[in-house]
mmCIF entry with sequence, helices, sheets and N, C-alpha, C, O atoms, coordinates in Angstrom:
data_MODEL
# 
_entry.id   MODEL 
# 
_entity.id                         1 
_entity.type                       polymer 
_entity.pdbx_number_of_molecules   1 
# 
_entity_poly.entity_id                      1 
_entity_poly.type                           'polypeptide(L)' 
_entity_poly.nstd_linkage                   no 
_entity_poly.nstd_monomer                   no 
_entity_poly.pdbx_seq_one_letter_code       MNQAKEQYANPLFRLPMTFIEIFPVGFMIALISAAILRNPKVLPARV 
_entity_poly.pdbx_seq_one_letter_code_can   MNQAKEQYANPLFRLPMTFIEIFPVGFMIALISAAILRNPKVLPARV 
_entity_poly.pdbx_strand_id                 A 
# 
loop_
_entity_poly_seq.entity_id 
_entity_poly_seq.num 
_entity_poly_seq.mon_id 
_entity_poly_seq.hetero 
1 1  MET n 
1 2  ASN n 
1 3  GLN n 
1 4  ALA n 
1 5  LYS n 
1 6  GLU n 
1 7  GLN n 
1 8  TYR n 
1 9  ALA n 
1 10 ASN n 
1 11 PRO n 
1 12 LEU n 
1 13 PHE n 
1 14 ARG n 
1 15 LEU n 
1 16 PRO n 
1 17 MET n 
1 18 THR n 
1 19 PHE n 
1 20 ILE n 
1 21 GLU n 
1 22 ILE n 
1 23 PHE n 
1 24 PRO n 
1 25 VAL n 
1 26 GLY n 
1 27 PHE n 
1 28 MET n 
1 29 ILE n 
1 30 ALA n 
1 31 LEU n 
1 32 ILE n 
1 33 SER n 
1 34 ALA n 
1 35 ALA n 
1 36 ILE n 
1 37 LEU n 
1 38 ARG n 
1 39 ASN n 
1 40 PRO n 
1 41 LYS n 
1 42 VAL n 
1 43 LEU n 
1 44 PRO n 
1 45 ALA n 
1 46 ARG n 
1 47 VAL n 
# 
_struct_asym.id          A 
_struct_asym.entity_id   1 
# 
loop_
_struct_conf.conf_type_id 
_struct_conf.id 
_struct_conf.pdbx_PDB_helix_id 
_struct_conf.beg_label_comp_id 
_struct_conf.beg_label_asym_id 
_struct_conf.beg_label_seq_id 
_struct_conf.pdbx_beg_PDB_ins_code 
_struct_conf.end_label_comp_id 
_struct_conf.end_label_asym_id 
_struct_conf.end_label_seq_id 
_struct_conf.pdbx_end_PDB_ins_code 
_struct_conf.beg_auth_comp_id 
_struct_conf.beg_auth_asym_id 
_struct_conf.beg_auth_seq_id 
_struct_conf.end_auth_comp_id 
_struct_conf.end_auth_asym_id 
_struct_conf.end_auth_seq_id 
_struct_conf.pdbx_PDB_helix_class 
_struct_conf.details 
_struct_conf.pdbx_PDB_helix_length 
HELX_P HELX_P1 AA1 ASN A 2  ? ALA A 9  ? ASN A 2  ALA A 9  1 ? 8  
HELX_P HELX_P2 AA2 PRO A 11 ? LEU A 37 ? PRO A 11 LEU A 37 1 ? 27 
# 
_struct_conf_type.id          HELX_P 
_struct_conf_type.criteria    ? 
_struct_conf_type.reference   ? 
# 
loop_
_atom_site.group_PDB 
_atom_site.id 
_atom_site.type_symbol 
_atom_site.label_atom_id 
_atom_site.label_alt_id 
_atom_site.label_comp_id 
_atom_site.label_asym_id 
_atom_site.label_entity_id 
_atom_site.label_seq_id 
_atom_site.pdbx_PDB_ins_code 
_atom_site.Cartn_x 
_atom_site.Cartn_y 
_atom_site.Cartn_z 
_atom_site.occupancy 
_atom_site.B_iso_or_equiv 
_atom_site.pdbx_formal_charge 
_atom_site.auth_seq_id 
_atom_site.auth_comp_id 
_atom_site.auth_asym_id 
_atom_site.auth_atom_id 
_atom_site.pdbx_PDB_model_num 
ATOM 1   N N  . MET A 1 1  ? 37.217  -35.101 34.041 1.00 0.00 ? 1  MET A N  1 
ATOM 2   C CA . MET A 1 1  ? 36.696  -34.596 35.291 1.00 0.00 ? 1  MET A CA 1 
ATOM 3   C C  . MET A 1 1  ? 37.243  -33.203 35.580 1.00 0.00 ? 1  MET A C  1 
ATOM 4   O O  . MET A 1 1  ? 36.524  -32.345 36.092 1.00 0.00 ? 1  MET A O  1 
ATOM 5   N N  . ASN A 1 2  ? 38.509  -32.979 35.255 1.00 0.00 ? 2  ASN A N  1 
ATOM 6   C CA . ASN A 1 2  ? 39.090  -31.659 35.504 1.00 0.00 ? 2  ASN A CA 1 
ATOM 7   C C  . ASN A 1 2  ? 38.406  -30.590 34.678 1.00 0.00 ? 2  ASN A C  1 
ATOM 8   O O  . ASN A 1 2  ? 38.205  -29.470 35.148 1.00 0.00 ? 2  ASN A O  1 
ATOM 9   N N  . GLN A 1 3  ? 38.044  -30.929 33.444 1.00 0.00 ? 3  GLN A N  1 
ATOM 10  C CA . GLN A 1 3  ? 37.350  -29.958 32.600 1.00 0.00 ? 3  GLN A CA 1 
ATOM 11  C C  . GLN A 1 3  ? 35.977  -29.628 33.188 1.00 0.00 ? 3  GLN A C  1 
ATOM 12  O O  . GLN A 1 3  ? 35.584  -28.461 33.193 1.00 0.00 ? 3  GLN A O  1 
ATOM 13  N N  . ALA A 1 4  ? 35.261  -30.596 33.668 1.00 0.00 ? 4  ALA A N  1 
ATOM 14  C CA . ALA A 1 4  ? 33.958  -30.349 34.290 1.00 0.00 ? 4  ALA A CA 1 
ATOM 15  C C  . ALA A 1 4  ? 34.116  -29.521 35.554 1.00 0.00 ? 4  ALA A C  1 
ATOM 16  O O  . ALA A 1 4  ? 33.291  -28.651 35.833 1.00 0.00 ? 4  ALA A O  1 
ATOM 17  N N  . LYS A 1 5  ? 35.153  -29.778 36.310 1.00 0.00 ? 5  LYS A N  1 
ATOM 18  C CA . LYS A 1 5  ? 35.417  -29.013 37.526 1.00 0.00 ? 5  LYS A CA 1 
ATOM 19  C C  . LYS A 1 5  ? 35.696  -27.547 37.198 1.00 0.00 ? 5  LYS A C  1 
ATOM 20  O O  . LYS A 1 5  ? 35.215  -26.651 37.892 1.00 0.00 ? 5  LYS A O  1 
ATOM 21  N N  . GLU A 1 6  ? 36.468  -27.305 36.149 1.00 0.00 ? 6  GLU A N  1 
ATOM 22  C CA . GLU A 1 6  ? 36.768  -25.930 35.733 1.00 0.00 ? 6  GLU A CA 1 
ATOM 23  C C  . GLU A 1 6  ? 35.513  -25.230 35.216 1.00 0.00 ? 6  GLU A C  1 
ATOM 24  O O  . GLU A 1 6  ? 35.294  -24.054 35.508 1.00 0.00 ? 6  GLU A O  1 
ATOM 25  N N  . GLN A 1 7  ? 34.701  -25.935 34.464 1.00 0.00 ? 7  GLN A N  1 
ATOM 26  C CA . GLN A 1 7  ? 33.479  -25.337 33.946 1.00 0.00 ? 7  GLN A CA 1 
ATOM 27  C C  . GLN A 1 7  ? 32.509  -25.010 35.082 1.00 0.00 ? 7  GLN A C  1 
ATOM 28  O O  . GLN A 1 7  ? 31.878  -23.953 35.072 1.00 0.00 ? 7  GLN A O  1 
ATOM 29  N N  . TYR A 1 8  ? 32.388  -25.896 36.048 1.00 0.00 ? 8  TYR A N  1 
ATOM 30  C CA . TYR A 1 8  ? 31.436  -25.704 37.143 1.00 0.00 ? 8  TYR A CA 1 
ATOM 31  C C  . TYR A 1 8  ? 31.874  -24.588 38.083 1.00 0.00 ? 8  TYR A C  1 
ATOM 32  O O  . TYR A 1 8  ? 31.058  -24.081 38.853 1.00 0.00 ? 8  TYR A O  1 
ATOM 33  N N  . ALA A 1 9  ? 33.136  -24.198 38.036 1.00 0.00 ? 9  ALA A N  1 
ATOM 34  C CA . ALA A 1 9  ? 33.605  -23.079 38.849 1.00 0.00 ? 9  ALA A CA 1 
ATOM 35  C C  . ALA A 1 9  ? 33.092  -21.751 38.293 1.00 0.00 ? 9  ALA A C  1 
ATOM 36  O O  . ALA A 1 9  ? 33.041  -20.759 39.021 1.00 0.00 ? 9  ALA A O  1 
ATOM 37  N N  . ASN A 1 10 ? 32.716  -21.717 37.028 1.00 0.00 ? 10 ASN A N  1 
ATOM 38  C CA . ASN A 1 10 ? 32.196  -20.513 36.396 1.00 0.00 ? 10 ASN A CA 1 
ATOM 39  C C  . ASN A 1 10 ? 30.710  -20.353 36.731 1.00 0.00 ? 10 ASN A C  1 
ATOM 40  O O  . ASN A 1 10 ? 29.916  -21.236 36.406 1.00 0.00 ? 10 ASN A O  1 
ATOM 41  N N  . PRO A 1 11 ? 30.312  -19.235 37.380 1.00 0.00 ? 11 PRO A N  1 
ATOM 42  C CA . PRO A 1 11 ? 28.897  -19.049 37.731 1.00 0.00 ? 11 PRO A CA 1 
ATOM 43  C C  . PRO A 1 11 ? 27.973  -18.985 36.514 1.00 0.00 ? 11 PRO A C  1 
ATOM 44  O O  . PRO A 1 11 ? 26.811  -19.383 36.606 1.00 0.00 ? 11 PRO A O  1 
ATOM 45  N N  . LEU A 1 12 ? 28.467  -18.495 35.382 1.00 0.00 ? 12 LEU A N  1 
ATOM 46  C CA . LEU A 1 12 ? 27.632  -18.438 34.180 1.00 0.00 ? 12 LEU A CA 1 
ATOM 47  C C  . LEU A 1 12 ? 27.366  -19.807 33.593 1.00 0.00 ? 12 LEU A C  1 
ATOM 48  O O  . LEU A 1 12 ? 26.422  -19.979 32.821 1.00 0.00 ? 12 LEU A O  1 
ATOM 49  N N  . PHE A 1 13 ? 28.176  -20.774 33.945 1.00 0.00 ? 13 PHE A N  1 
ATOM 50  C CA . PHE A 1 13 ? 27.947  -22.163 33.545 1.00 0.00 ? 13 PHE A CA 1 
ATOM 51  C C  . PHE A 1 13 ? 27.130  -22.901 34.604 1.00 0.00 ? 13 PHE A C  1 
ATOM 52  O O  . PHE A 1 13 ? 26.263  -23.713 34.279 1.00 0.00 ? 13 PHE A O  1 
ATOM 53  N N  . ARG A 1 14 ? 27.415  -22.612 35.862 1.00 0.00 ? 14 ARG A N  1 
ATOM 54  C CA . ARG A 1 14 ? 26.784  -23.326 36.972 1.00 0.00 ? 14 ARG A CA 1 
ATOM 55  C C  . ARG A 1 14 ? 25.289  -23.021 37.082 1.00 0.00 ? 14 ARG A C  1 
ATOM 56  O O  . ARG A 1 14 ? 24.495  -23.924 37.347 1.00 0.00 ? 14 ARG A O  1 
ATOM 57  N N  . LEU A 1 15 ? 24.895  -21.753 36.881 1.00 0.00 ? 15 LEU A N  1 
ATOM 58  C CA . LEU A 1 15 ? 23.490  -21.365 37.029 1.00 0.00 ? 15 LEU A CA 1 
ATOM 59  C C  . LEU A 1 15 ? 22.577  -22.116 36.061 1.00 0.00 ? 15 LEU A C  1 
ATOM 60  O O  . LEU A 1 15 ? 21.608  -22.729 36.509 1.00 0.00 ? 15 LEU A O  1 
ATOM 61  N N  . PRO A 1 16 ? 22.844  -22.094 34.754 1.00 0.00 ? 16 PRO A N  1 
ATOM 62  C CA . PRO A 1 16 ? 21.960  -22.851 33.853 1.00 0.00 ? 16 PRO A CA 1 
ATOM 63  C C  . PRO A 1 16 ? 22.006  -24.366 34.082 1.00 0.00 ? 16 PRO A C  1 
ATOM 64  O O  . PRO A 1 16 ? 20.992  -25.049 33.929 1.00 0.00 ? 16 PRO A O  1 
ATOM 65  N N  . MET A 1 17 ? 23.173  -24.887 34.445 1.00 0.00 ? 17 MET A N  1 
ATOM 66  C CA . MET A 1 17 ? 23.256  -26.332 34.689 1.00 0.00 ? 17 MET A CA 1 
ATOM 67  C C  . MET A 1 17 ? 22.416  -26.731 35.900 1.00 0.00 ? 17 MET A C  1 
ATOM 68  O O  . MET A 1 17 ? 21.742  -27.761 35.878 1.00 0.00 ? 17 MET A O  1 
ATOM 69  N N  . THR A 1 18 ? 22.455  -25.927 36.944 1.00 0.00 ? 18 THR A N  1 
ATOM 70  C CA . THR A 1 18 ? 21.648  -26.211 38.125 1.00 0.00 ? 18 THR A CA 1 
ATOM 71  C C  . THR A 1 18 ? 20.170  -26.120 37.788 1.00 0.00 ? 18 THR A C  1 
ATOM 72  O O  . THR A 1 18 ? 19.379  -26.948 38.242 1.00 0.00 ? 18 THR A O  1 
ATOM 73  N N  . PHE A 1 19 ? 19.786  -25.121 36.996 1.00 0.00 ? 19 PHE A N  1 
ATOM 74  C CA . PHE A 1 19 ? 18.391  -24.974 36.576 1.00 0.00 ? 19 PHE A CA 1 
ATOM 75  C C  . PHE A 1 19 ? 17.934  -26.184 35.780 1.00 0.00 ? 19 PHE A C  1 
ATOM 76  O O  . PHE A 1 19 ? 16.838  -26.699 36.000 1.00 0.00 ? 19 PHE A O  1 
ATOM 77  N N  . ILE A 1 20 ? 18.777  -26.640 34.851 1.00 0.00 ? 20 ILE A N  1 
ATOM 78  C CA . ILE A 1 20 ? 18.423  -27.783 34.011 1.00 0.00 ? 20 ILE A CA 1 
ATOM 79  C C  . ILE A 1 20 ? 18.259  -29.051 34.852 1.00 0.00 ? 20 ILE A C  1 
ATOM 80  O O  . ILE A 1 20 ? 17.448  -29.912 34.514 1.00 0.00 ? 20 ILE A O  1 
ATOM 81  N N  . GLU A 1 21 ? 19.020  -29.174 35.941 1.00 0.00 ? 21 GLU A N  1 
ATOM 82  C CA . GLU A 1 21 ? 18.920  -30.358 36.799 1.00 0.00 ? 21 GLU A CA 1 
ATOM 83  C C  . GLU A 1 21 ? 17.633  -30.342 37.617 1.00 0.00 ? 21 GLU A C  1 
ATOM 84  O O  . GLU A 1 21 ? 17.011  -31.388 37.803 1.00 0.00 ? 21 GLU A O  1 
ATOM 85  N N  . ILE A 1 22 ? 17.226  -29.178 38.106 1.00 0.00 ? 22 ILE A N  1 
ATOM 86  C CA . ILE A 1 22 ? 16.101  -29.089 39.043 1.00 0.00 ? 22 ILE A CA 1 
ATOM 87  C C  . ILE A 1 22 ? 14.768  -28.870 38.338 1.00 0.00 ? 22 ILE A C  1 
ATOM 88  O O  . ILE A 1 22 ? 13.748  -29.385 38.798 1.00 0.00 ? 22 ILE A O  1 
ATOM 89  N N  . PHE A 1 23 ? 14.744  -28.128 37.243 1.00 0.00 ? 23 PHE A N  1 
ATOM 90  C CA . PHE A 1 23 ? 13.497  -27.741 36.589 1.00 0.00 ? 23 PHE A CA 1 
ATOM 91  C C  . PHE A 1 23 ? 12.595  -28.909 36.199 1.00 0.00 ? 23 PHE A C  1 
ATOM 92  O O  . PHE A 1 23 ? 11.399  -28.843 36.483 1.00 0.00 ? 23 PHE A O  1 
ATOM 93  N N  . PRO A 1 24 ? 13.088  -29.972 35.569 1.00 0.00 ? 24 PRO A N  1 
ATOM 94  C CA . PRO A 1 24 ? 12.182  -31.058 35.167 1.00 0.00 ? 24 PRO A CA 1 
ATOM 95  C C  . PRO A 1 24 ? 11.451  -31.702 36.344 1.00 0.00 ? 24 PRO A C  1 
ATOM 96  O O  . PRO A 1 24 ? 10.285  -32.077 36.222 1.00 0.00 ? 24 PRO A O  1 
ATOM 97  N N  . VAL A 1 25 ? 12.127  -31.831 37.469 1.00 0.00 ? 25 VAL A N  1 
ATOM 98  C CA . VAL A 1 25 ? 11.491  -32.440 38.641 1.00 0.00 ? 25 VAL A CA 1 
ATOM 99  C C  . VAL A 1 25 ? 10.368  -31.533 39.151 1.00 0.00 ? 25 VAL A C  1 
ATOM 100 O O  . VAL A 1 25 ? 9.259   -32.003 39.404 1.00 0.00 ? 25 VAL A O  1 
ATOM 101 N N  . GLY A 1 26 ? 10.648  -30.256 39.300 1.00 0.00 ? 26 GLY A N  1 
ATOM 102 C CA . GLY A 1 26 ? 9.625   -29.314 39.762 1.00 0.00 ? 26 GLY A CA 1 
ATOM 103 C C  . GLY A 1 26 ? 8.469   -29.206 38.798 1.00 0.00 ? 26 GLY A C  1 
ATOM 104 O O  . GLY A 1 26 ? 7.318   -29.082 39.215 1.00 0.00 ? 26 GLY A O  1 
ATOM 105 N N  . PHE A 1 27 ? 8.763   -29.252 37.506 1.00 0.00 ? 27 PHE A N  1 
ATOM 106 C CA . PHE A 1 27 ? 7.713   -29.173 36.495 1.00 0.00 ? 27 PHE A CA 1 
ATOM 107 C C  . PHE A 1 27 ? 6.791   -30.381 36.559 1.00 0.00 ? 27 PHE A C  1 
ATOM 108 O O  . PHE A 1 27 ? 5.572   -30.240 36.460 1.00 0.00 ? 27 PHE A O  1 
ATOM 109 N N  . MET A 1 28 ? 7.366   -31.564 36.724 1.00 0.00 ? 28 MET A N  1 
ATOM 110 C CA . MET A 1 28 ? 6.545   -32.779 36.819 1.00 0.00 ? 28 MET A CA 1 
ATOM 111 C C  . MET A 1 28 ? 5.687   -32.762 38.079 1.00 0.00 ? 28 MET A C  1 
ATOM 112 O O  . MET A 1 28 ? 4.519   -33.149 38.034 1.00 0.00 ? 28 MET A O  1 
ATOM 113 N N  . ILE A 1 29 ? 6.247   -32.321 39.195 1.00 0.00 ? 29 ILE A N  1 
ATOM 114 C CA . ILE A 1 29 ? 5.470   -32.239 40.433 1.00 0.00 ? 29 ILE A CA 1 
ATOM 115 C C  . ILE A 1 29 ? 4.319   -31.254 40.275 1.00 0.00 ? 29 ILE A C  1 
ATOM 116 O O  . ILE A 1 29 ? 3.212   -31.518 40.743 1.00 0.00 ? 29 ILE A O  1 
ATOM 117 N N  . ALA A 1 30 ? 4.568   -30.119 39.618 1.00 0.00 ? 30 ALA A N  1 
ATOM 118 C CA . ALA A 1 30 ? 3.515   -29.132 39.386 1.00 0.00 ? 30 ALA A CA 1 
ATOM 119 C C  . ALA A 1 30 ? 2.410   -29.698 38.506 1.00 0.00 ? 30 ALA A C  1 
ATOM 120 O O  . ALA A 1 30 ? 1.231   -29.477 38.780 1.00 0.00 ? 30 ALA A O  1 
ATOM 121 N N  . LEU A 1 31 ? 2.773   -30.424 37.453 1.00 0.00 ? 31 LEU A N  1 
ATOM 122 C CA . LEU A 1 31 ? 1.759   -31.012 36.572 1.00 0.00 ? 31 LEU A CA 1 
ATOM 123 C C  . LEU A 1 31 ? 0.924   -32.070 37.283 1.00 0.00 ? 31 LEU A C  1 
ATOM 124 O O  . LEU A 1 31 ? -0.296  -32.119 37.124 1.00 0.00 ? 31 LEU A O  1 
ATOM 125 N N  . ILE A 1 32 ? 1.585   -32.911 38.065 1.00 0.00 ? 32 ILE A N  1 
ATOM 126 C CA . ILE A 1 32 ? 0.863   -33.964 38.785 1.00 0.00 ? 32 ILE A CA 1 
ATOM 127 C C  . ILE A 1 32 ? -0.074  -33.373 39.824 1.00 0.00 ? 32 ILE A C  1 
ATOM 128 O O  . ILE A 1 32 ? -1.222  -33.801 39.937 1.00 0.00 ? 32 ILE A O  1 
ATOM 129 N N  . SER A 1 33 ? 0.406   -32.388 40.589 1.00 0.00 ? 33 SER A N  1 
ATOM 130 C CA . SER A 1 33 ? -0.454  -31.778 41.604 1.00 0.00 ? 33 SER A CA 1 
ATOM 131 C C  . SER A 1 33 ? -1.610  -31.012 40.968 1.00 0.00 ? 33 SER A C  1 
ATOM 132 O O  . SER A 1 33 ? -2.715  -31.008 41.510 1.00 0.00 ? 33 SER A O  1 
ATOM 133 N N  . ALA A 1 34 ? -1.374  -30.362 39.823 1.00 0.00 ? 34 ALA A N  1 
ATOM 134 C CA . ALA A 1 34 ? -2.460  -29.661 39.132 1.00 0.00 ? 34 ALA A CA 1 
ATOM 135 C C  . ALA A 1 34 ? -3.512  -30.654 38.651 1.00 0.00 ? 34 ALA A C  1 
ATOM 136 O O  . ALA A 1 34 ? -4.709  -30.377 38.729 1.00 0.00 ? 34 ALA A O  1 
ATOM 137 N N  . ALA A 1 35 ? -3.075  -31.801 38.157 1.00 0.00 ? 35 ALA A N  1 
ATOM 138 C CA . ALA A 1 35 ? -4.022  -32.816 37.687 1.00 0.00 ? 35 ALA A CA 1 
ATOM 139 C C  . ALA A 1 35 ? -4.836  -33.369 38.852 1.00 0.00 ? 35 ALA A C  1 
ATOM 140 O O  . ALA A 1 35 ? -6.038  -33.601 38.715 1.00 0.00 ? 35 ALA A O  1 
ATOM 141 N N  . ILE A 1 36 ? -4.195  -33.580 39.987 1.00 0.00 ? 36 ILE A N  1 
ATOM 142 C CA . ILE A 1 36 ? -4.912  -34.105 41.161 1.00 0.00 ? 36 ILE A CA 1 
ATOM 143 C C  . ILE A 1 36 ? -5.896  -33.071 41.690 1.00 0.00 ? 36 ILE A C  1 
ATOM 144 O O  . ILE A 1 36 ? -7.047  -33.399 41.979 1.00 0.00 ? 36 ILE A O  1 
ATOM 145 N N  . LEU A 1 37 ? -5.454  -31.831 41.817 1.00 0.00 ? 37 LEU A N  1 
ATOM 146 C CA . LEU A 1 37 ? -6.309  -30.790 42.389 1.00 0.00 ? 37 LEU A CA 1 
ATOM 147 C C  . LEU A 1 37 ? -7.422  -30.339 41.455 1.00 0.00 ? 37 LEU A C  1 
ATOM 148 O O  . LEU A 1 37 ? -8.348  -29.649 41.881 1.00 0.00 ? 37 LEU A O  1 
ATOM 149 N N  . ARG A 1 38 ? -7.341  -30.718 40.202 1.00 0.00 ? 38 ARG A N  1 
ATOM 150 C CA . ARG A 1 38 ? -8.409  -30.384 39.261 1.00 0.00 ? 38 ARG A CA 1 
ATOM 151 C C  . ARG A 1 38 ? -9.686  -31.170 39.557 1.00 0.00 ? 38 ARG A C  1 
ATOM 152 O O  . ARG A 1 38 ? -10.785 -30.747 39.198 1.00 0.00 ? 38 ARG A O  1 
ATOM 153 N N  . ASN A 1 39 ? -9.527  -32.304 40.208 1.00 0.00 ? 39 ASN A N  1 
ATOM 154 C CA . ASN A 1 39 ? -10.662 -33.144 40.571 1.00 0.00 ? 39 ASN A CA 1 
ATOM 155 C C  . ASN A 1 39 ? -11.367 -32.527 41.780 1.00 0.00 ? 39 ASN A C  1 
ATOM 156 O O  . ASN A 1 39 ? -10.751 -32.394 42.838 1.00 0.00 ? 39 ASN A O  1 
ATOM 157 N N  . PRO A 1 40 ? -12.631 -32.151 41.652 1.00 0.00 ? 40 PRO A N  1 
ATOM 158 C CA . PRO A 1 40 ? -13.325 -31.504 42.775 1.00 0.00 ? 40 PRO A CA 1 
ATOM 159 C C  . PRO A 1 40 ? -13.533 -32.422 43.980 1.00 0.00 ? 40 PRO A C  1 
ATOM 160 O O  . PRO A 1 40 ? -13.812 -31.933 45.075 1.00 0.00 ? 40 PRO A O  1 
ATOM 161 N N  . LYS A 1 41 ? -13.406 -33.720 43.808 1.00 0.00 ? 41 LYS A N  1 
ATOM 162 C CA . LYS A 1 41 ? -13.591 -34.639 44.938 1.00 0.00 ? 41 LYS A CA 1 
ATOM 163 C C  . LYS A 1 41 ? -12.375 -34.685 45.860 1.00 0.00 ? 41 LYS A C  1 
ATOM 164 O O  . LYS A 1 41 ? -12.475 -35.148 46.996 1.00 0.00 ? 41 LYS A O  1 
ATOM 165 N N  . VAL A 1 42 ? -11.241 -34.213 45.381 1.00 0.00 ? 42 VAL A N  1 
ATOM 166 C CA . VAL A 1 42 ? -10.018 -34.253 46.192 1.00 0.00 ? 42 VAL A CA 1 
ATOM 167 C C  . VAL A 1 42 ? -10.127 -33.276 47.357 1.00 0.00 ? 42 VAL A C  1 
ATOM 168 O O  . VAL A 1 42 ? -9.850  -33.646 48.498 1.00 0.00 ? 42 VAL A O  1 
ATOM 169 N N  . LEU A 1 43 ? -10.521 -32.052 47.090 1.00 0.00 ? 43 LEU A N  1 
ATOM 170 C CA . LEU A 1 43 ? -10.711 -31.038 48.128 1.00 0.00 ? 43 LEU A CA 1 
ATOM 171 C C  . LEU A 1 43 ? -12.115 -30.458 47.982 1.00 0.00 ? 43 LEU A C  1 
ATOM 172 O O  . LEU A 1 43 ? -12.294 -29.412 47.359 1.00 0.00 ? 43 LEU A O  1 
ATOM 173 N N  . PRO A 1 44 ? -13.105 -31.130 48.552 1.00 0.00 ? 44 PRO A N  1 
ATOM 174 C CA . PRO A 1 44 ? -14.469 -30.630 48.389 1.00 0.00 ? 44 PRO A CA 1 
ATOM 175 C C  . PRO A 1 44 ? -14.644 -29.278 49.100 1.00 0.00 ? 44 PRO A C  1 
ATOM 176 O O  . PRO A 1 44 ? -14.052 -29.040 50.153 1.00 0.00 ? 44 PRO A O  1 
ATOM 177 N N  . ALA A 1 45 ? -15.449 -28.415 48.520 1.00 0.00 ? 45 ALA A N  1 
ATOM 178 C CA . ALA A 1 45 ? -15.722 -27.097 49.096 1.00 0.00 ? 45 ALA A CA 1 
ATOM 179 C C  . ALA A 1 45 ? -16.579 -27.281 50.351 1.00 0.00 ? 45 ALA A C  1 
ATOM 180 O O  . ALA A 1 45 ? -17.555 -28.031 50.359 1.00 0.00 ? 45 ALA A O  1 
ATOM 181 N N  . ARG A 1 46 ? -16.183 -26.577 51.401 1.00 0.00 ? 46 ARG A N  1 
ATOM 182 C CA . ARG A 1 46 ? -16.975 -26.632 52.639 1.00 0.00 ? 46 ARG A CA 1 
ATOM 183 C C  . ARG A 1 46 ? -18.057 -25.568 52.591 1.00 0.00 ? 46 ARG A C  1 
ATOM 184 O O  . ARG A 1 46 ? -17.799 -24.417 52.239 1.00 0.00 ? 46 ARG A O  1 
ATOM 185 N N  . VAL A 1 47 ? -19.251 -25.959 52.942 1.00 0.00 ? 47 VAL A N  1 
ATOM 186 C CA . VAL A 1 47 ? -20.383 -25.021 52.903 1.00 0.00 ? 47 VAL A CA 1 
ATOM 187 C C  . VAL A 1 47 ? -20.913 -24.771 54.281 1.00 0.00 ? 47 VAL A C  1 
ATOM 188 O O  . VAL A 1 47 ? -21.865 -24.009 54.448 1.00 0.00 ? 47 VAL A O  1 
# 
């Protein structure tokens, strides 16, 4: 635990680790929303 604490104090280590933790979740949400919004029945065009 002490080694992880020392590593996480370094900003050059913390930035990529934070990105790796958050990126997969955001990527999956983007893919799911793109798949849903691709269907024209979800948001029909108003005329």
